[in-house]
C-alpha positions, 0 to 999 in steps of 0.5 A, spaced: 802 472 346 795 471 348 794 472 356 791 465 358 793 466 365 792 471 370 797 474 374 795 471 381 795 464 377 802 465 375 804 467 382 801 461 385 804 456 380 811 459 381 810 458 388 808 451 387 814 450 383 818 453 388 815 448 394 816 442 389 823 444 388 824 444 396 821 438 397 824 434 392 831 437 395 829 434 402 827 427 399 833 427 395 837 428 401 833 422 405 833 417 399 838 411 400 843 410 395 842 403 393 836 404 389 834 408 383 830 413 387 835 418 387 835 418 379 828 419 379 828 425 384 833 428 380 829 427 374 823 430 377 827 436 380 830 438 373 823 438 370 820 442 376 826 447 375 824 447 367 817 449 369 819 454 374 824 457 369 818 457 364 813 461 369 819 466 370 820 468 363 812 468 362 812 474 367 816 479 362 
């Protein structure tokens, strides 16, 4: 695999993804049940979780 990211950049992206997941969890808990807000938050959370998984696999 071609190395296109330094270890530092990879670590920063992983930390940003972890922080985004925590913020999405908090937002999900606070969103009202009456609209589609929770659906959008859940989709975003799943996308960030997938990104985090890919970043974690890039280390190995």
